[in-house]
C-alpha positions as CSV (number, residue, x, y, z in Angstrom):
1,M,0.0,0.0,0.0
2,A,1.9,3.0,-1.3
3,L,1.6,6.5,0.1
4,K,1.6,9.4,-2.5
5,G,1.3,12.8,-0.9
6,L,-1.3,12.3,1.8
7,Q,-3.2,9.5,-0.1
8,L,-2.8,5.8,0.3
9,H,-2.9,3.9,-3.0
10,V,-4.6,0.5,-2.7
11,Q,-4.5,-2.1,-5.4
12,S,-5.0,-5.5,-3.9
13,D,-7.2,-7.4,-1.4
14,E,-4.4,-7.4,1.1
15,E,-3.9,-3.7,0.9
16,W,-7.7,-3.2,1.1
17,D,-7.9,-5.2,4.3
18,A,-5.0,-3.2,5.8
19,L,-6.7,0.1,4.8
20,L,-9.8,-0.8,6.8
21,L,-7.7,-1.1,10.0
22,N,-7.1,2.6,9.9
23,D,-8.8,4.7,12.6
24,G,-11.0,7.6,11.8
25,V,-13.0,8.3,8.6
26,I,-11.5,6.7,5.5
27,V,-12.5,8.5,2.3
28,V,-11.8,6.3,-0.7
29,D,-11.7,7.4,-4.3
30,I,-12.6,4.2,-6.2
31,Y,-11.3,3.9,-9.8
32,S,-10.9,1.3,-12.6
33,E,-8.1,0.4,-15.0
34,W,-9.7,2.3,-17.9
35,C,-10.9,5.3,-15.8
36,G,-8.4,6.7,-13.4
37,P,-8.9,8.4,-10.0
38,C,-10.5,11.8,-9.7
39,V,-7.4,14.0,-9.9
40,G,-9.3,17.2,-9.6
41,M,-10.5,16.5,-6.0
42,A,-7.2,15.4,-4.7
43,P,-5.8,18.8,-3.7
44,T,-9.1,19.8,-2.0
45,L,-9.1,16.6,0.1
46,R,-5.5,16.9,1.0
47,K,-6.2,20.5,2.2
48,L,-9.1,19.2,4.3
49,K,-7.0,16.6,5.9
50,S,-4.2,19.0,6.9
51,E,-6.4,21.9,8.0
52,F,-9.4,20.1,9.5
53,G,-9.4,16.3,9.5
54,G,-5.9,15.5,10.9
55,D,-5.7,12.0,12.3
56,L,-9.5,11.6,12.0
57,L,-9.4,11.7,8.2
58,V,-7.6,9.0,6.0
59,L,-7.5,9.5,2.2
60,A,-7.1,6.7,-0.2
61,V,-7.5,5.8,-3.8
62,A,-8.4,2.2,-4.6
63,K,-8.2,0.3,-7.9
64,S,-11.4,-1.8,-8.0
65,D,-10.2,-4.2,-10.7
66,N,-8.2,-6.4,-8.3
67,I,-10.2,-5.8,-5.1
68,K,-13.1,-8.3,-4.5
69,A,-14.9,-6.0,-2.0
70,L,-15.1,-3.3,-4.8
71,K,-16.2,-5.6,-7.6
72,R,-19.5,-3.9,-8.1
73,F,-17.7,-0.6,-8.8
74,R,-15.7,-1.9,-11.7
75,N,-16.2,-0.3,-15.1
76,K,-17.7,2.8,-13.7
77,S,-17.2,5.9,-15.7
78,E,-17.8,8.5,-12.9
79,P,-15.9,9.3,-9.7
80,T,-17.1,7.1,-6.8
81,W,-16.5,8.1,-3.2
82,L,-16.8,5.6,-0.3
83,F,-16.8,6.8,3.3
84,I,-15.8,4.2,5.9
85,S,-15.4,4.0,9.6
86,K,-14.5,0.9,11.7
87,G,-14.9,-1.2,8.5
88,Q,-18.5,0.0,8.0
89,M,-19.8,2.0,5.0
90,M,-21.0,5.4,6.3
91,N,-21.8,7.1,3.0
92,L,-21.4,6.7,-0.7
93,M,-21.3,9.5,-3.3
94,F,-20.9,9.7,-7.1
95,G,-19.6,12.5,-9.2
96,A,-17.1,15.3,-8.7
97,N,-19.1,18.0,-7.1
98,A,-16.5,19.6,-4.9
99,L,-19.0,21.4,-2.7
100,E,-21.1,18.3,-2.0
101,I,-18.0,16.1,-1.4
102,T,-16.4,18.7,0.9
103,G,-19.7,19.0,2.9
104,A,-19.9,15.2,3.2
105,V,-16.3,15.0,4.5
106,F,-17.0,17.8,7.1
107,E,-20.1,15.9,8.3
108,E,-18.4,12.5,8.6
109,V,-15.4,13.9,10.4
110,N,-17.6,15.8,12.8
111,R,-19.6,12.7,13.6
112,E,-16.4,10.8,14.1
113,R,-15.0,13.4,16.4
114,Q,-18.3,13.6,18.4
115,A,-18.3,9.8,18.8
116,R,-14.8,9.9,20.2
117,E,-15.5,12.7,22.6
118,N,-18.6,10.9,23.9
119,F,-16.9,7.5,23.9
120,T,-19.7,6.0,21.8
121,A,-19.7,3.9,18.7
122,R,-21.2,5.0,15.5
123,T,-24.2,2.9,14.6
124,E,-25.4,4.4,11.3
125,G,-23.0,2.4,9.1
126,M,-23.7,-0.7,7.0
127,P,-21.5,-3.5,5.6
128,I,-19.5,-2.5,2.6
129,S,-20.8,-5.5,0.7
130,K,-24.4,-4.3,0.8
131,L,-25.9,-1.9,-1.6
132,H,-26.1,1.7,-0.3
133,P,-29.6,3.3,-0.7
134,I,-28.1,5.5,-3.4
135,E,-27.1,2.4,-5.3
136,M,-30.5,0.8,-4.8
137,H,-32.1,4.0,-6.1
138,R,-29.8,4.0,-9.1
139,Y,-30.4,0.3,-9.7
140,D,-34.2,0.9,-9.6
141,E,-33.8,3.8,-12.1
142,V,-31.7,1.7,-14.4
143,Q,-34.2,-1.2,-14.3
144,K,-37.0,1.3,-14.9
145,Q,-35.1,2.7,-17.9
146,M,-34.3,-0.7,-19.2
147,K,-38.0,-1.7,-18.9
148,L,-39.1,1.4,-20.7
149,A,-36.5,0.8,-23.4
150,K,-37.7,-2.8,-23.8
151,E,-41.3,-1.7,-23.9
152,K,-40.4,0.9,-26.5
153,E,-38.5,-1.7,-28.6
154,E,-41.4,-4.2,-28.4
155,A,-43.9,-1.5,-29.4
156,K,-41.6,-0.6,-32.3
157,K,-41.4,-4.2,-33.4
158,M,-45.1,-4.6,-33.1
159,K,-45.6,-1.4,-35.2
160,C,-43.2,-2.6,-37.8
161,F,-44.9,-6.0,-37.9
162,R,-48.3,-4.4,-38.3
163,D,-47.0,-2.0,-41.0
164,R,-45.6,-4.9,-42.9
165,K,-48.9,-6.7,-42.7
166,V,-50.8,-3.6,-43.8
167,N,-48.5,-3.3,-46.8
168,E,-48.8,-6.9,-47.7
169,C,-52.6,-6.6,-47.6
170,K,-52.5,-3.5,-49.8
171,N,-50.4,-5.4,-52.3
172,V,-52.8,-8.3,-52.4
173,L,-55.9,-6.0,-52.7
174,K,-54.2,-4.1,-55.5
175,N,-53.2,-7.1,-57.5
176,V,-55.7,-9.9,-56.6
177,S,-59.4,-9.3,-57.3
178,M,-61.0,-12.2,-55.5
179,G,-63.5,-12.9,-52.7
180,V,-63.1,-15.5,-50.0
181,M,-65.6,-17.7,-48.3
182,L,-65.3,-20.1,-45.3
183,V,-67.5,-23.2,-45.4
184,F,-67.9,-24.8,-41.9
185,P,-67.4,-28.5,-41.5
186,C,-71.1,-29.0,-40.8
187,A,-72.0,-27.6,-44.2
188,K,-69.4,-29.4,-46.3
189,E,-71.9,-31.9,-47.7
190,K,-74.4,-29.5,-49.0
191,Y,-72.5,-26.4,-50.1
192,K,-71.8,-27.7,-53.6
193,S,-75.4,-28.2,-54.4
194,L,-76.4,-24.7,-53.2
195,I,-73.5,-22.4,-54.0
196,K,-73.6,-22.7,-57.8
197,E,-77.0,-21.0,-58.0
198,A,-75.9,-18.2,-55.6
199,L,-72.7,-17.6,-57.5
200,K,-74.4,-17.8,-60.9
201,E,-76.9,-15.1,-60.0
202,N,-74.0,-12.7,-59.4
203,D,-71.8,-13.8,-62.3
204,C,-69.2,-15.5,-60.1
205,V,-67.5,-18.8,-60.0
206,I,-65.2,-20.8,-57.6
207,A,-61.7,-20.1,-58.7
208,D,-60.0,-22.3,-56.1
209,E,-60.8,-24.5,-53.2
210,E,-58.8,-25.6,-50.1
211,C,-59.6,-28.1,-47.4
212,V,-58.1,-26.9,-44.1
213,R,-57.9,-28.1,-40.5
214,M,-58.4,-24.9,-38.7
215,D,-56.7,-24.3,-35.3
216,V,-56.5,-21.4,-32.8
217,D,-53.2,-20.1,-34.3
218,L,-54.6,-20.0,-37.8
219,L,-57.6,-18.1,-36.6
220,E,-55.5,-15.6,-34.7
221,E,-53.5,-14.9,-37.8
222,M,-56.6,-14.8,-40.0
223,F,-58.3,-12.3,-37.6
224,Y,-55.2,-10.1,-37.0
225,F,-57.2,-7.1,-38.4
226,Y,-60.5,-8.0,-36.7
227,E,-61.4,-5.1,-34.4
228,E,-65.0,-5.7,-33.4
229,E,-66.0,-6.4,-29.8
230,E,-68.2,-9.4,-30.6
231,P,-66.5,-12.6,-31.9
232,P,-67.2,-13.5,-35.5
233,F,-68.7,-16.9,-34.6
234,D,-70.9,-18.2,-31.7
235,E,-69.2,-20.7,-29.4
236,A,-71.0,-23.8,-30.9
237,S,-70.0,-22.8,-34.4
238,L,-66.4,-22.1,-33.4
239,N,-66.1,-25.5,-31.7
240,S,-67.4,-27.3,-34.8
241,L,-64.9,-25.3,-36.9
242,L,-62.0,-26.5,-34.7
243,N,-63.1,-30.1,-34.6
244,A,-63.1,-31.0,-38.3
245,K,-61.8,-29.8,-41.6
246,C,-63.4,-26.8,-43.3
247,I,-63.5,-25.6,-46.9
248,L,-61.9,-22.3,-48.0
249,L,-63.2,-20.9,-51.4
250,A,-61.6,-18.3,-53.6
251,I,-64.4,-16.6,-55.6
252,R,-63.7,-14.9,-59.0
253,S,-66.1,-12.7,-60.9
254,L,-66.8,-13.3,-64.6
255,Q,-66.9,-9.6,-65.0
256,V,-64.2,-7.0,-64.3
257,V,-64.6,-6.3,-60.6
258,D,-62.6,-3.7,-58.7
259,S,-61.0,-5.1,-55.6
260,S,-62.8,-2.5,-53.4
261,V,-66.3,-3.9,-54.1
262,W,-65.7,-7.5,-53.1
263,E,-67.1,-7.1,-49.6
264,E,-70.4,-5.8,-51.0
265,L,-70.5,-8.4,-53.7
266,M,-69.8,-11.3,-51.4
267,A,-72.5,-10.0,-48.9
268,R,-75.0,-10.0,-51.8
269,I,-74.1,-13.6,-52.7
270,I,-74.6,-15.1,-49.3
271,Y,-77.1,-12.7,-47.6
272,G,-79.3,-11.7,-50.6
273,K,-80.0,-8.5,-52.5
274,S,-81.7,-6.5,-49.7
275,S,-79.5,-7.5,-46.7
276,R,-75.8,-7.2,-46.1
277,S,-75.5,-9.1,-42.8
278,P,-76.8,-12.2,-41.0
279,P,-79.5,-13.6,-41.0
280,G,-79.9,-12.1,-44.5
281,D,-82.9,-12.4,-46.8
282,R,-85.4,-15.2,-46.4
283,S,-84.1,-18.4,-47.9
284,C,-80.8,-16.8,-48.8
285,F,-77.6,-18.9,-49.2
286,Y,-76.5,-18.1,-45.6
287,Q,-79.8,-19.4,-44.2
288,K,-79.7,-22.5,-46.4
289,M,-76.2,-23.3,-45.2
290,Q,-77.1,-23.2,-41.5
291,T,-77.3,-26.6,-39.8
292,D,-79.3,-27.8,-36.8
293,M,-77.4,-29.8,-34.1
294,E,-78.7,-31.2,-30.8
295,D,-76.6,-30.5,-27.8
296,R,-75.8,-33.9,-26.2
297,Q,-75.8,-32.6,-22.7
298,T,-78.8,-30.3,-22.6
299,G,-80.8,-31.7,-25.5
300,E,-81.3,-28.3,-26.9
301,V,-81.2,-27.7,-30.7
302,Q,-78.4,-25.3,-31.7
303,I,-78.1,-23.6,-35.1
304,L,-74.6,-23.8,-36.4
305,T,-73.2,-21.3,-38.9
306,G,-72.6,-22.9,-42.3
307,V,-70.8,-20.1,-44.2
308,W,-68.9,-17.0,-43.3
309,I,-67.3,-14.1,-45.3
310,P,-65.0,-11.3,-44.0
311,K,-66.4,-7.9,-43.7
312,K,-63.1,-6.1,-44.0
313,P,-60.7,-6.0,-47.0
314,Y,-57.6,-6.5,-44.9
315,I,-59.1,-9.8,-43.5
316,R,-60.0,-10.9,-47.0
317,A,-56.4,-10.1,-48.2
318,T,-55.0,-12.0,-45.2
319,M,-57.1,-15.1,-46.0
320,L,-56.1,-14.9,-49.7
321,R,-52.4,-14.7,-48.6
322,M,-52.7,-17.5,-46.0
323,F,-54.9,-20.1,-47.9
324,F,-54.3,-19.3,-51.6
325,P,-50.6,-18.3,-51.6
326,K,-50.1,-19.0,-55.3
327,Y,-52.0,-15.8,-56.1
328,S,-49.9,-13.6,-53.7
329,D,-46.5,-15.3,-53.2
330,N,-44.8,-12.7,-55.4
331,L,-46.5,-9.9,-53.5
332,E,-44.8,-10.4,-50.1
333,V,-43.3,-7.4,-48.5
334,P,-39.6,-8.1,-47.6
335,D,-38.6,-7.6,-44.0
336,P,-37.1,-4.1,-43.9
337,G,-34.5,-5.1,-41.3
338,P,-32.7,-2.6,-39.1
339,L,-32.1,1.0,-40.2
340,P,-28.7,1.4,-41.9
341,P,-26.0,3.3,-40.0
342,H,-26.8,7.0,-40.0
343,Y,-25.9,10.4,-38.6
344,A,-28.1,13.1,-37.2
345,M,-27.3,16.6,-38.6
346,V,-28.7,20.0,-37.7
347,F,-28.7,23.1,-40.0
348,D,-29.4,26.6,-38.9
349,T,-31.8,28.8,-40.8
350,P,-29.4,30.3,-43.3
351,K,-28.2,26.9,-44.4
352,I,-31.7,25.3,-44.8
353,K,-32.2,26.2,-48.4
354,S,-28.9,24.7,-49.5
355,A,-29.4,21.6,-47.4
356,L,-32.8,20.9,-48.9
357,K,-31.3,21.2,-52.4
358,I,-28.7,18.5,-51.5
359,M,-31.5,16.4,-50.0
360,G,-33.4,16.7,-53.3
361,K,-30.4,15.3,-55.2
362,W,-30.1,12.2,-52.8
363,P,-33.7,11.5,-51.6
364,K,-33.2,7.8,-50.9
365,E,-30.3,8.4,-48.5
366,F,-32.4,10.3,-45.9
367,I,-34.4,8.5,-43.2
368,Y,-36.2,11.4,-41.5
369,Y,-36.2,15.2,-41.6
370,G,-38.1,17.9,-39.9
371,F,-38.1,21.5,-38.7
372,F,-37.5,22.0,-34.9
373,T,-37.1,25.0,-32.5
374,S,-33.7,23.9,-31.2
375,E,-30.8,21.6,-32.0
376,D,-31.0,20.1,-28.5
377,P,-33.2,16.9,-28.8
378,E,-34.1,17.0,-25.1
379,N,-35.3,20.6,-25.2
380,T,-36.9,21.2,-28.6
381,E,-40.3,21.3,-30.2
382,L,-41.4,20.1,-33.6
383,V,-42.5,22.9,-35.9
384,A,-43.3,20.9,-39.1
385,K,-42.5,17.5,-40.5
386,S,-42.1,18.7,-44.1
387,V,-41.5,21.6,-46.3
388,Q,-45.1,21.4,-47.5
389,R,-46.5,21.8,-44.0
390,L,-44.1,24.6,-43.1
391,E,-45.6,26.5,-46.1
392,R,-49.2,26.1,-44.9
393,P,-50.9,29.2,-43.4
394,D,-51.9,27.3,-40.3
395,Y,-48.3,26.6,-39.5
396,K,-47.1,30.2,-39.8
397,S,-48.2,30.9,-36.2
398,K,-45.5,28.5,-35.0
399,R,-42.8,30.1,-37.1
400,T,-39.9,32.0,-35.5
401,Y,-37.8,32.0,-38.8
402,E,-35.0,30.7,-36.6
403,E,-36.0,27.0,-37.2
404,K,-33.4,24.3,-37.3
405,L,-33.5,21.6,-40.0
406,V,-32.8,18.2,-38.4
407,I,-32.0,15.4,-40.8
408,S,-31.1,11.7,-40.4
409,V,-28.8,10.7,-43.2
410,C,-27.4,7.3,-44.2
411,K,-23.6,6.9,-43.8
412,K,-22.9,4.8,-47.0
413,K,-22.5,7.7,-49.5
414,S,-19.3,9.4,-48.4
415,E,-19.7,12.0,-51.2
416,L,-23.1,13.0,-49.8
417,I,-21.7,13.2,-46.2
418,L,-18.8,15.4,-47.5
419,E,-21.2,17.7,-49.3
420,L,-23.3,18.2,-46.2
421,V,-20.3,18.7,-44.0
422,Q,-18.9,21.3,-46.3
423,L,-22.2,23.1,-46.0
424,G,-21.4,23.6,-42.3
425,P,-24.0,21.9,-40.1
426,L,-24.7,23.5,-36.7
427,Y,-24.3,20.0,-35.3
428,M,-23.4,16.5,-36.5
429,S,-23.3,13.1,-34.7
430,T,-19.7,12.0,-34.1
431,T,-20.6,8.3,-34.5
432,T,-23.4,6.4,-36.1
433,E,-24.2,5.0,-32.6
434,E,-24.8,8.6,-31.4
435,G,-26.7,9.2,-34.7
436,A,-29.1,6.4,-33.9
437,K,-29.8,7.6,-30.4
438,E,-30.3,11.2,-31.5
439,T,-32.6,10.2,-34.4
440,D,-34.7,8.3,-31.8
441,M,-34.9,11.4,-29.6
442,F,-35.9,13.8,-32.4
443,F,-38.1,11.5,-34.4
444,S,-40.8,9.2,-32.8
445,D,-41.5,5.7,-34.1
446,D,-44.7,6.9,-35.8
447,Y,-43.2,10.2,-37.0
448,A,-43.7,9.4,-40.7
449,D,-47.1,7.8,-40.4
450,S,-49.1,11.0,-41.1
451,L,-46.9,12.1,-44.0
452,S,-48.2,11.8,-47.6
453,D,-46.1,10.4,-50.3
454,E,-45.6,13.9,-51.6
455,E,-44.4,15.1,-48.2
456,K,-41.8,12.3,-48.0
457,V,-40.1,13.7,-51.1
458,F,-37.2,15.9,-49.9
459,V,-37.6,18.9,-52.3
460,G,-38.3,22.5,-51.6
461,S,-36.6,25.8,-51.1
462,I,-36.4,28.3,-48.2
463,E,-36.3,32.0,-49.1
464,E,-34.5,34.6,-47.1
465,E,-37.8,35.7,-45.4
466,G,-39.1,32.2,-44.8
467,V,-40.4,29.3,-46.9
468,G,-40.6,29.5,-50.6
469,K,-42.3,27.4,-53.3
470,R,-41.7,23.7,-54.0
471,V,-39.4,23.1,-56.9
472,P,-39.6,20.1,-59.2
473,A,-37.7,17.0,-58.1
């Protein structure tokens, strides 16, 4: 255990055990291999010892890397101060606030002096191996932040998953003009003799047919976009659906039918001309397909659903994709994967016009952009998400004409990055890791949801007095 100036330097378990044998208040500056001791506080502490503490104050610096008792302090990036008396932890502080640390030293030394004068033992300490209340609070805060981050990440994944499903449905609806029909197991024997007439009246035919053993997982996937409070089937019909194979039908029109009218057309086929929902017109296809079944336990007669059609286009598109993949396999939306490495950049008002021109030249290299009141992501407000919105009269009340243009730009085009850097940004992320964090702080997960395709195009110009007209891409 070496002595440098008035400080003991502790680097091993043996030296640590010897340090604890010292009388008085021991103030330990704990450090790690990669982050040295707090040099700035050393002169202040040495002055306190010589002018105030005397024999009651022992100063030490301890390297936590090789000391088991200090294992939990390893890899810390901030100054850590441990106050010890009679082998017990009296206080723990983090940071390098000279005023707070000085005050703590005065308080601990005075308590130690008072205990000596009264010949009493100090009882407020706790074992060094236990977590101090400050550490517990910090641990709770870290856990809370980790939980929030996890929840945010899960919400982001769920949103991406839903967005992908929406895009897949849009692709199917745009390219596949078909209706779908579910025939329950109880109606498999009679649907063929009844459906031809119903389809013929509406110039439709069966384009494809699949026999499927339905299960809960398939139903959950099929009804991903189902948002009604009431379930689509009664309990008895659902049980019958899950206990035997059902029939899925893809229906095609003999006429040119726009995809958007299929819900109405299918409703007319099964419910009749004057009704669009169960039980439908008298003697309609839906009613003819119903089946009576006696409950074995109660003896009551139950009416089972025989046929069902989706009411919403997205559910129809999901069923086409799930059960008739040959019509939609080439329409799958690829997994976008993680965002490419990117930087966050901020441009002050005089540079906005030039920055937008550069963005117009490289539109595919930008992830987000927007106009904010400040370059500080923690203390800023969004003014407008696009040039087009900034030009609108209802946004002028928010204008200060000192707005900052914040952009998130992909790293891969070095010539683009150089062009933006030469423009002189007010701020730029030093690493792509920082860029990802700052992008998340400026731009929420649903930031682009309300933007039109036109607004997502990075074109426009900013005049000296404010916002000018859009220019052609």
